[in-house]
C-alpha positions as CSV (number, residue, x, y, z in Angstrom):
1,M,29.5,-62.8,43.8
2,A,27.6,-60.0,45.2
3,S,23.8,-59.9,45.4
4,T,21.3,-56.7,46.1
5,E,18.4,-57.1,48.5
6,R,16.1,-54.6,48.6
7,V,15.3,-52.6,51.9
8,A,12.0,-51.3,51.8
9,T,10.9,-48.5,55.0
10,K,9.3,-45.4,55.5
11,F,10.4,-41.8,56.8
12,D,8.6,-39.6,58.9
13,T,9.5,-35.7,58.4
14,T,9.3,-34.4,61.3
15,S,10.9,-30.6,60.4
16,W,11.8,-28.2,57.6
17,K,13.3,-25.0,57.5
18,E,13.4,-23.7,54.7
19,E,16.3,-20.0,54.0
20,P,16.7,-18.1,51.0
21,V,19.6,-17.8,49.4
22,P,20.8,-14.2,49.2
23,L,21.0,-13.2,46.0
24,P,24.5,-11.5,44.7
25,E,24.8,-7.7,45.4
26,G,23.4,-5.8,42.8
27,A,21.0,-8.7,41.3
28,T,17.5,-8.4,39.7
29,P,15.0,-11.5,41.5
30,D,13.6,-13.3,39.0
31,P,10.1,-13.9,39.8
32,T,10.0,-17.0,38.0
33,T,12.7,-18.9,40.3
34,K,13.5,-19.2,44.2
35,K,16.7,-20.5,45.7
36,V,16.8,-21.9,48.9
37,T,18.9,-24.0,51.5
38,V,17.1,-26.6,53.7
39,V,17.4,-28.3,56.6
40,T,15.2,-31.2,57.3
41,E,14.9,-34.0,60.1
42,R,13.0,-37.4,59.6
43,T,12.2,-40.5,61.8
44,F,12.8,-43.7,60.1
45,T,10.2,-46.5,61.0
46,G,10.6,-50.2,59.1
47,R,13.8,-51.7,58.6
48,L,15.7,-48.9,59.0
49,I,15.2,-47.5,62.4
50,G,16.7,-44.2,63.8
51,T,16.7,-40.3,62.8
52,G,18.0,-38.6,59.8
53,V,18.9,-34.8,58.8
54,A,19.0,-33.4,55.6
55,N,21.0,-30.4,54.4
56,Y,19.6,-29.4,50.4
57,A,20.1,-26.7,48.1
58,M,16.7,-26.4,46.3
59,T,15.6,-24.0,43.3
60,Y,11.8,-23.9,43.0
61,T,11.4,-22.9,39.0
62,D,8.4,-21.8,36.9
63,I,6.8,-20.0,39.6
64,K,3.3,-18.7,38.9
65,P,2.2,-14.8,39.6
66,G,0.6,-15.2,43.1
67,V,1.8,-18.4,43.9
68,T,3.2,-18.6,47.7
69,D,2.2,-21.6,48.7
70,P,5.9,-24.2,48.0
71,H,3.1,-27.3,47.6
72,Q,2.1,-25.6,44.4
73,M,5.4,-25.2,42.3
74,T,7.9,-27.2,41.2
75,A,11.4,-27.9,42.9
76,V,14.4,-29.3,42.1
77,Y,17.0,-30.1,45.1
78,S,20.5,-31.9,45.8
79,G,22.4,-32.5,49.3
80,E,22.9,-34.7,51.6
81,M,21.0,-36.8,54.6
82,K,22.7,-37.9,57.2
83,F,21.0,-41.6,58.8
84,N,22.2,-42.6,62.3
85,G,20.4,-45.9,63.8
86,T,20.3,-49.4,62.4
87,L,19.7,-51.6,59.9
88,D,17.6,-54.9,60.4
89,G,17.9,-54.5,64.5
90,G,21.6,-54.7,63.7
91,E,24.6,-52.3,65.8
92,A,23.9,-48.9,65.2
93,G,25.9,-46.7,62.8
94,E,25.7,-43.7,60.7
95,V,25.4,-43.0,57.3
96,V,25.2,-40.7,54.6
97,F,23.1,-40.5,51.5
98,K,23.9,-38.7,48.8
99,T,20.6,-37.5,47.5
100,E,18.9,-35.8,44.1
101,G,15.3,-35.2,44.2
102,K,12.6,-33.5,42.4
103,Y,9.0,-32.2,43.2
104,E,6.0,-32.0,41.3
105,G,3.2,-32.3,43.8
106,V,5.2,-35.0,45.2
107,P,8.4,-35.6,46.0
108,V,10.7,-37.9,44.0
109,A,14.4,-38.2,45.1
110,T,17.0,-40.6,44.2
111,W,20.0,-41.8,46.9
112,A,23.3,-43.3,46.9
113,V,25.2,-44.3,49.9
114,D,28.8,-42.7,50.8
115,E,30.2,-46.1,51.1
116,A,33.6,-43.4,53.2
117,S,31.2,-42.4,55.7
118,A,29.5,-45.9,56.6
119,T,30.1,-46.7,60.5
120,G,29.6,-48.8,63.6
121,G,26.9,-51.9,62.7
122,L,26.5,-49.5,59.2
123,A,30.1,-50.3,58.1
124,G,30.5,-51.5,54.8
125,L,27.6,-50.2,53.7
126,K,26.7,-49.9,49.7
127,G,23.6,-49.2,47.7
128,K,21.2,-46.6,46.1
129,G,17.8,-46.2,46.6
130,G,15.5,-43.4,47.0
131,Y,11.9,-42.0,47.9
132,T,8.3,-40.7,47.4
133,A,5.4,-40.2,48.8
134,N,1.4,-39.7,48.5
135,K,0.1,-36.1,47.5
136,G,-0.5,-34.8,50.6
137,D,1.2,-37.7,52.5
138,R,4.6,-36.9,54.9
139,Q,5.1,-40.4,55.1
140,M,7.9,-40.6,52.6
141,T,7.9,-44.8,51.0
142,V,11.5,-45.5,51.3
143,W,13.5,-48.0,49.2
144,L,17.4,-48.7,49.7
145,D,19.1,-51.2,47.0
146,V,21.3,-52.8,49.4
147,Q,24.4,-54.4,48.1
148,K,25.8,-57.9,50.0
149,S,28.8,-59.6,49.0
150,G,28.3,-63.9,49.4
């Protein structure tokens, strides 16, 4: 019989690189929408300890005239984050989290473990979770509902 345990932890965003997605040749830009790719690095502390690198496709929507600060925009994003580290001080391993999120002043995302990607001490990991933060806080509150057989 399987059980679920909630793992609560945190991560800090240590870098954020955003690149615009080029428009197709001849396309007219929409001033209310901006598409970008994002690479971001994170440092995890708590029950998950390690580093993560996320690659997202992000679309800023409903951009108001004159607004250039992305923190004043709404965005949706999806992609993957590769985590390298430990769970509860166990053996190190790697796992990929498939992520979908939205930004409306704060990020709110859900993610699921890509079970086939889990290696080393994280092999066999199953679960889903997500993250969010308080406005202006770079540290994310993370949860992962881990499925355990037993």
